[in-house]
C-alpha positions as CSV (number, residue, x, y, z in Angstrom):
1,X,-28.4,180.5,-18.1
2,X,-28.8,178.5,-15.0
3,X,-29.0,174.8,-15.2
4,X,-29.3,173.3,-12.1
5,X,-32.4,174.7,-10.2
6,X,-30.9,174.6,-6.7
7,X,-28.0,177.0,-7.8
8,X,-30.9,179.1,-9.4
9,X,-33.4,179.5,-6.5
10,X,-30.2,180.2,-4.1
11,X,-28.7,183.1,-6.7
12,X,-32.4,184.4,-6.4
13,X,-32.8,184.0,-2.9
14,X,-29.2,186.3,-2.3
15,X,-30.6,188.8,-5.0
16,X,-33.6,189.1,-2.9
17,X,-31.9,189.1,0.5
18,X,-29.3,191.5,-0.7
19,X,-32.0,193.8,-1.8
20,X,-34.7,193.5,0.8
21,X,-32.2,193.6,3.6
22,X,-30.7,196.8,2.7
23,X,-34.2,198.4,2.3
24,X,-35.2,197.3,5.9
25,X,-31.7,198.4,7.0
26,X,-32.4,201.6,5.3
27,X,-35.6,202.2,7.2
28,X,-34.1,201.2,10.5
29,X,-35.2,204.0,13.1
30,X,-37.8,205.6,11.1
31,X,-40.7,204.8,13.6
32,X,-37.9,206.5,16.4
33,X,-37.6,210.0,14.7
34,X,-39.8,211.4,17.5
35,X,-37.8,209.6,20.2
36,X,-34.7,210.5,18.7
37,X,-35.8,213.9,18.7
38,X,-36.2,213.9,22.5
39,X,-33.1,212.1,23.3
40,X,-30.5,214.6,21.6
41,X,-32.9,217.2,22.3
42,X,-33.2,218.5,18.4
43,X,-36.3,219.4,16.5
44,X,-38.2,217.0,14.9
45,X,-36.8,218.6,11.4
46,X,-33.1,217.7,12.3
47,X,-34.1,214.4,13.6
48,X,-36.0,213.7,10.3
49,X,-32.4,213.6,8.5
50,X,-31.7,210.0,9.8
51,X,-34.3,208.9,6.7
52,X,-32.9,212.0,4.5
53,X,-29.4,211.4,4.9
54,X,-29.9,208.0,3.8
55,X,-31.4,208.8,0.7
56,X,-29.6,211.4,-0.6
57,X,-26.5,209.2,-0.3
58,X,-28.7,206.6,-2.1
59,X,-29.4,208.9,-4.8
60,X,-25.8,209.9,-5.2
61,X,-24.4,206.5,-5.4
62,X,-26.9,204.4,-7.5
63,X,-25.8,206.0,-10.6
64,X,-22.3,205.9,-9.5
65,X,-22.4,201.8,-8.6
66,X,-24.8,201.2,-11.8
67,X,-21.7,202.1,-13.8
68,X,-18.9,200.8,-11.9
69,X,-21.1,197.4,-11.2
70,X,-21.0,196.7,-15.0
71,X,-19.3,193.6,-16.3
72,X,-16.6,191.6,-14.3
73,X,-16.8,194.7,-11.8
74,X,-20.5,193.8,-11.1
75,X,-19.7,190.9,-8.0
76,X,-17.0,193.1,-6.1
77,X,-18.9,196.1,-6.3
78,X,-21.7,194.3,-4.8
79,X,-19.6,192.9,-2.2
80,X,-17.9,196.4,-1.6
81,X,-21.2,198.1,-0.9
82,X,-22.5,195.8,1.5
83,X,-19.0,196.0,3.3
84,X,-20.0,200.1,3.7
85,X,-23.3,199.4,4.6
86,X,-22.0,197.0,7.6
87,X,-19.7,199.6,8.7
88,X,-22.8,202.5,8.6
89,X,-25.1,199.9,10.7
90,X,-22.4,199.3,13.1
91,X,-21.5,203.0,13.7
92,X,-25.3,203.7,14.1
93,X,-25.2,201.0,16.8
94,X,-22.9,202.8,18.9
95,X,-24.2,205.6,20.9
96,X,-22.4,208.4,20.2
97,X,-24.5,211.2,19.5
98,X,-26.9,212.7,16.8
99,X,-23.9,213.6,14.4
100,X,-22.3,209.9,14.2
101,X,-25.9,208.5,14.4
102,X,-26.5,210.2,11.1
103,X,-23.1,209.5,9.4
104,X,-23.8,206.0,9.9
105,X,-27.0,206.1,8.2
106,X,-25.6,208.1,5.3
107,X,-23.2,205.3,5.0
108,X,-26.6,202.8,5.1
109,X,-27.5,204.6,1.8
110,X,-24.9,203.0,-0.2
111,X,-26.9,200.0,0.2
112,X,-30.0,201.2,-1.5
113,X,-28.1,201.6,-4.8
114,X,-28.0,198.0,-5.4
115,X,-31.4,197.3,-6.2
116,X,-30.4,198.2,-10.1
117,X,-27.2,195.8,-9.8
118,X,-29.3,193.1,-8.9
119,X,-31.8,193.5,-11.8
120,X,-29.2,193.3,-14.2
121,X,-27.5,190.0,-12.4
122,X,-31.0,188.8,-13.4
123,X,-31.0,189.8,-16.6
124,X,-27.8,188.1,-17.0
125,X,-29.1,184.8,-16.0
126,X,-32.9,184.8,-16.6
127,X,-35.3,185.5,-19.7
128,X,-38.6,185.4,-20.9
129,X,-41.5,185.0,-18.4
130,X,-39.0,183.9,-15.5
131,X,-37.2,187.5,-15.8
132,X,-40.1,189.3,-15.8
133,X,-41.6,187.6,-12.7
134,X,-38.2,188.3,-11.2
135,X,-37.3,191.8,-12.1
136,X,-41.3,192.2,-10.7
137,X,-40.3,191.0,-7.5
138,X,-36.8,192.6,-7.1
139,X,-38.6,196.0,-7.7
140,X,-41.1,195.8,-5.0
141,X,-38.4,194.1,-2.4
142,X,-37.0,197.9,-1.7
143,X,-40.7,198.8,-0.7
144,X,-41.6,195.5,1.0
145,X,-38.1,196.1,2.8
146,X,-38.7,199.7,3.7
147,X,-42.4,198.7,5.3
148,X,-40.7,195.3,7.1
149,X,-37.9,197.6,8.6
150,X,-40.5,199.9,10.6
151,X,-42.2,196.8,12.2
152,X,-38.7,195.5,13.2
153,X,-37.4,198.8,14.7
154,X,-40.5,199.3,17.0
155,X,-40.3,195.6,18.1
156,X,-36.7,195.8,19.2
157,X,-37.0,199.5,20.0
158,X,-39.3,198.3,22.9
159,X,-36.9,195.6,24.1
160,X,-33.3,196.9,23.2
161,X,-33.6,200.5,22.3
162,X,-32.1,202.0,19.1
163,X,-28.7,200.5,19.4
164,X,-30.4,197.1,19.3
165,X,-32.5,197.7,16.3
166,X,-28.9,198.9,14.5
167,X,-27.2,195.9,15.8
168,X,-29.9,193.4,14.5
169,X,-29.7,195.4,11.2
170,X,-25.9,194.4,11.5
171,X,-26.5,190.8,11.6
172,X,-28.9,190.8,8.8
173,X,-26.3,192.6,6.4
174,X,-23.7,190.2,7.1
175,X,-25.7,187.4,6.6
176,X,-26.3,188.9,3.3
177,X,-22.8,189.5,2.6
178,X,-22.1,185.7,3.2
179,X,-25.0,185.0,0.6
180,X,-23.6,187.4,-1.9
181,X,-19.8,186.1,-1.4
182,X,-21.1,182.4,-1.7
183,X,-23.4,182.4,-4.7
184,X,-23.3,185.6,-6.8
185,X,-21.8,184.8,-10.3
186,X,-17.9,185.5,-10.7
187,X,-18.2,186.6,-14.1
188,X,-20.5,189.1,-15.9
189,X,-21.3,190.1,-20.0
190,X,-19.9,193.9,-20.6
191,X,-17.1,196.0,-19.0
192,X,-16.7,198.2,-16.4
193,X,-17.6,201.9,-17.2
194,X,-16.2,205.2,-16.1
195,X,-18.0,207.2,-13.4
196,X,-18.1,210.7,-13.4
197,X,-17.3,211.9,-9.8
198,X,-17.6,215.4,-9.9
199,X,-21.3,214.7,-11.0
200,X,-21.5,212.7,-8.1
201,X,-20.5,215.3,-5.6
202,X,-22.6,217.6,-7.5
203,X,-25.7,215.6,-7.0
204,X,-25.1,214.9,-3.0
205,X,-24.0,218.6,-2.4
206,X,-27.2,220.2,-4.2
207,X,-29.5,218.1,-2.4
208,X,-28.2,218.2,1.2
209,X,-28.2,222.2,0.4
210,X,-31.6,222.3,-0.7
211,X,-33.3,220.0,1.6
212,X,-31.5,221.1,4.8
213,X,-33.2,224.7,3.6
214,X,-36.4,222.5,3.3
215,X,-36.0,220.8,6.7
216,X,-34.9,223.8,8.7
217,X,-36.9,226.9,6.8
218,X,-39.5,226.8,9.5
219,X,-37.0,227.2,12.4
220,X,-34.6,229.7,10.8
221,X,-36.7,231.5,9.0
222,X,-37.7,230.9,5.3
223,X,-36.2,234.5,4.2
224,X,-33.4,234.4,6.6
225,X,-29.5,234.4,5.1
226,X,-28.6,230.9,5.8
227,X,-31.9,229.2,4.3
228,X,-31.7,231.6,1.2
229,X,-28.1,230.4,0.7
230,X,-28.7,227.2,1.2
231,X,-31.6,226.9,-1.5
232,X,-30.0,229.0,-4.1
233,X,-26.4,227.2,-3.8
234,X,-28.7,223.9,-3.7
235,X,-30.3,224.8,-7.1
236,X,-27.3,226.2,-8.5
237,X,-25.4,222.5,-7.8
238,X,-27.9,220.8,-9.3
239,X,-28.3,223.0,-12.5
240,X,-24.7,222.5,-12.6
241,X,-24.8,218.5,-12.5
242,X,-27.6,218.9,-15.5
243,X,-25.0,221.0,-17.3
244,X,-22.3,219.3,-17.1
245,X,-24.2,216.1,-17.9
246,X,-25.2,217.7,-21.2
247,X,-21.6,219.0,-21.6
248,X,-20.1,215.6,-21.2
249,X,-22.7,213.7,-23.5
250,X,-21.9,216.3,-26.4
251,X,-18.3,215.3,-26.0
252,X,-18.4,212.2,-26.5
253,X,-17.8,211.3,-22.8
254,X,-19.7,208.9,-20.3
255,X,-21.9,211.0,-18.1
256,X,-23.2,210.0,-14.6
257,X,-26.6,209.6,-16.4
258,X,-27.6,209.4,-19.6
259,X,-30.7,211.8,-20.0
260,X,-31.2,210.8,-23.8
261,X,-31.3,207.5,-22.4
262,X,-33.7,208.5,-19.4
263,X,-35.8,210.6,-21.8
264,X,-36.3,208.6,-24.5
265,X,-40.2,207.3,-25.3
266,X,-41.3,204.7,-23.1
267,X,-39.1,205.6,-20.4
268,X,-39.7,209.0,-19.4
269,X,-42.9,208.9,-18.5
270,X,-42.1,205.7,-15.5
271,X,-39.4,208.0,-14.6
272,X,-41.8,211.0,-13.9
273,X,-44.2,208.5,-12.3
274,X,-41.6,206.9,-10.6
275,X,-40.1,210.0,-8.4
276,X,-43.9,211.6,-7.8
277,X,-44.9,208.3,-6.5
278,X,-41.8,208.1,-4.3
279,X,-42.5,211.5,-3.2
280,X,-46.1,211.0,-1.6
281,X,-44.8,207.5,-0.6
282,X,-42.3,208.8,1.8
283,X,-44.2,211.8,2.7
284,X,-47.1,209.3,3.9
285,X,-44.7,207.0,5.5
286,X,-43.3,210.3,7.6
287,X,-46.8,211.7,8.8
288,X,-48.5,208.3,9.6
289,X,-45.4,207.5,12.1
290,X,-46.1,211.5,13.3
291,X,-49.7,210.7,13.7
292,X,-49.2,207.1,15.4
293,X,-46.6,208.6,17.8
294,X,-48.1,212.2,18.5
295,X,-50.0,212.9,21.6
296,X,-53.5,214.6,22.0
297,X,-51.7,218.1,22.9
298,X,-50.3,218.1,19.3
299,X,-53.9,218.6,18.0
300,X,-53.7,215.1,16.3
301,X,-52.1,211.9,17.2
302,X,-53.3,208.4,18.4
303,X,-50.3,208.9,21.3
304,X,-48.8,205.3,20.5
305,X,-45.3,203.7,21.4
306,X,-42.9,202.8,18.7
307,X,-43.9,199.4,18.3
308,X,-47.2,200.8,17.1
309,X,-45.8,203.1,14.6
310,X,-43.9,199.9,13.2
311,X,-46.7,198.1,12.7
312,X,-49.0,200.8,11.0
313,X,-46.6,199.6,7.9
314,X,-47.1,196.2,8.2
315,X,-50.2,196.1,6.0
316,X,-48.5,198.7,3.7
317,X,-45.7,196.1,3.1
318,X,-47.9,192.9,2.6
319,X,-50.2,194.7,0.5
320,X,-47.4,195.7,-1.5
321,X,-45.9,192.5,-2.5
322,X,-49.8,191.2,-2.9
323,X,-50.1,193.7,-5.0
324,X,-47.1,193.5,-7.5
325,X,-48.4,189.5,-8.2
326,X,-51.6,190.6,-9.5
327,X,-49.9,193.3,-11.4
328,X,-48.0,191.0,-13.1
329,X,-51.1,188.8,-14.1
330,X,-52.8,192.3,-15.7
331,X,-49.3,193.3,-17.1
332,X,-49.5,189.9,-19.4
333,X,-53.3,190.3,-20.2
334,X,-53.5,194.5,-20.9
335,X,-49.7,195.3,-21.0
336,X,-47.8,197.3,-18.3
337,X,-48.8,200.5,-19.3
338,X,-52.0,200.6,-17.4
339,X,-50.7,199.7,-14.2
340,X,-49.2,203.3,-13.7
341,X,-52.4,205.2,-13.6
342,X,-54.0,202.4,-11.6
343,X,-51.5,202.6,-8.9
344,X,-50.7,206.3,-8.8
345,X,-54.9,206.8,-8.3
346,X,-55.2,204.0,-5.6
347,X,-52.3,205.8,-3.6
348,X,-54.0,208.8,-4.3
349,X,-56.9,207.8,-2.4
350,X,-55.1,206.1,0.6
351,X,-54.1,209.6,1.4
352,X,-57.6,210.9,1.1
353,X,-58.5,208.5,3.1
354,X,-56.5,209.1,5.7
355,X,-57.3,213.0,5.8
356,X,-61.1,211.7,6.4
357,X,-60.5,208.9,8.8
358,X,-57.3,209.1,11.3
359,X,-59.0,209.1,14.9
360,X,-58.2,205.3,15.3
361,X,-55.0,203.1,14.5
362,X,-57.3,201.2,12.8
363,X,-58.1,203.5,10.4
364,X,-54.5,204.3,10.0
365,X,-54.0,200.4,9.0
366,X,-56.7,200.8,6.5
367,X,-55.2,203.6,4.6
368,X,-52.1,202.0,4.9
369,X,-53.0,198.9,3.2
370,X,-54.8,201.0,0.2
371,X,-51.5,202.9,-0.2
372,X,-49.6,199.2,-0.4
373,X,-52.1,198.7,-3.1
374,X,-51.0,201.6,-5.1
375,X,-47.4,201.4,-4.4
376,X,-47.2,197.6,-5.5
377,X,-48.9,198.4,-8.7
378,X,-46.6,201.2,-9.7
379,X,-43.3,200.2,-8.6
380,X,-43.5,196.5,-10.0
381,X,-44.9,197.9,-13.4
382,X,-41.5,200.2,-13.3
383,X,-38.8,197.5,-14.7
384,X,-41.2,196.0,-16.8
385,X,-42.0,199.4,-18.9
386,X,-38.1,200.6,-18.8
387,X,-36.1,197.6,-19.6
388,X,-37.6,196.8,-23.1
389,X,-36.9,199.9,-24.1
390,X,-33.0,200.1,-23.5
391,X,-30.2,198.3,-24.6
392,X,-29.1,195.1,-22.4
393,X,-25.8,196.8,-21.6
394,X,-27.6,199.9,-20.7
395,X,-29.6,197.9,-18.4
396,X,-27.9,198.8,-15.2
397,X,-27.5,202.4,-16.4
398,X,-30.9,202.9,-17.1
399,X,-32.7,201.1,-13.7
400,X,-30.1,203.2,-11.8
401,X,-31.5,206.5,-13.0
402,X,-35.0,205.3,-12.3
403,X,-33.7,204.6,-8.7
404,X,-32.0,208.0,-8.6
405,X,-35.2,209.3,-9.3
406,X,-37.0,207.4,-6.5
407,X,-34.5,208.4,-4.2
408,X,-34.7,211.8,-5.1
409,X,-38.5,211.6,-4.5
410,X,-38.0,209.8,-1.2
411,X,-35.8,212.2,0.4
412,X,-37.9,215.3,-0.9
413,X,-40.7,213.4,0.7
414,X,-39.4,212.9,3.9
415,X,-38.0,216.2,4.6
416,X,-40.7,218.2,3.0
417,X,-43.6,216.6,4.6
418,X,-42.6,218.0,8.0
419,X,-41.8,221.3,6.3
420,X,-45.6,221.0,5.2
421,X,-46.8,220.6,8.5
422,X,-45.2,223.2,9.8
423,X,-46.1,225.6,6.9
424,X,-49.5,224.7,7.5
425,X,-49.4,225.4,10.8
426,X,-48.5,222.2,12.8
427,X,-52.2,220.7,13.9
428,X,-54.9,218.6,12.5
429,X,-55.8,221.0,9.7
430,X,-52.2,220.6,8.6
431,X,-52.2,217.3,8.6
432,X,-54.9,217.2,6.2
433,X,-53.4,219.7,4.0
434,X,-49.9,217.8,3.5
435,X,-51.8,214.6,2.9
436,X,-54.0,216.5,0.3
437,X,-51.1,217.8,-1.2
438,X,-49.6,214.2,-1.7
439,X,-52.8,212.8,-3.1
440,X,-52.6,215.8,-5.7
441,X,-48.8,214.9,-7.0
442,X,-49.9,211.3,-7.3
443,X,-53.2,211.7,-9.4
444,X,-50.5,214.5,-11.3
445,X,-48.6,211.4,-12.0
446,X,-51.6,209.4,-13.0
447,X,-51.9,212.0,-16.0
448,X,-48.4,211.7,-16.9
449,X,-48.9,208.3,-18.4
450,X,-51.5,208.8,-21.4
451,X,-49.4,212.1,-22.0
452,X,-46.0,210.3,-22.2
453,X,-47.7,208.0,-25.0
454,X,-46.3,204.6,-23.1
455,X,-46.9,201.9,-25.6
456,X,-46.9,198.3,-24.6
């Protein structure tokens, strides 16, 4: 337990910086997807992979780092992952083409896998109300960081272009790495755990194949041989991962994720809600950016630049953080189980608002603010619900699996939202139908909570 207030504050500042900066870096470039598509003469669905690639690697790396980062290896794993993110950010800053840009963005996805490890560090150091408060803030830092990354990207793009935005990201990562070297604890309880590398490969490859089929299906043809092969192959690889996980668990080994731990009472509900809200969240972020950037020739759009596309995320980020503070007080009074259905319903209402009112920039800002409230209530409550139901030694693994589901939801939402716009026809009606589809996912998630019988 930390005894000095100054080291205590510096440690929390370091954990918050690592979580927030890696989230900011992961979202750098999102408002620029239409510009990148134009710059490299590729479809929007291809340019969208600067987001999707980051999230897929995050999904695969999160459970692996959650296990590697146990006990005495926690500090070197965090430092090493930050080093990988720094390399990826520098690569993305060099204008070498769409391929290297996507590769650099993929390396940056390793940073998103650090959130469960920062929570594990917090659990080692703090307890009681202080632990609950700081877990809540660290959980929402990922969401807030992603929101902050959008306006930062837009502002820098106006004056320094894509390369300038990523150069700034590299500076932020370098500063976070310096803080981590200085303030992360050198010792932690527990022993390092083995990582099932074949499962990591199965998850990553399966997601790439599946989402490539989804994102390119409209352009290549939904019944074309490449799309069908990718879809069938991706599903088969993911099914193979589940089968391998069951077999390794039955044989007494250490699977990539413990599905028994992830499906126990009190943990299954938050996991299901997490993936559904993540799907809707990144879908909403994608279609709002397209709404702001599209011109009137597309049948819908506000015809604004990258700065406006970034600023539209500011109310989302601010309200996410504000809602997390309110959520903590509500959890103390009524129990954290009430927060998930409230957050899911609020988020669904923001998507419905977007379908009804999207003719001005102000209306987009209001819808994103309401979405931020729903996101804050939901994501801040997940660690409060999960942590009490798992052994202390499995905190990193349990939160890593929850993060994996979030990132799977993010990546599916990122790719699917663009695909849905094309499937629904690409005009204003398609925009409304896509938003309503995601609102439906949120309402289904809200219904999962009472079905899951989450207890206080």
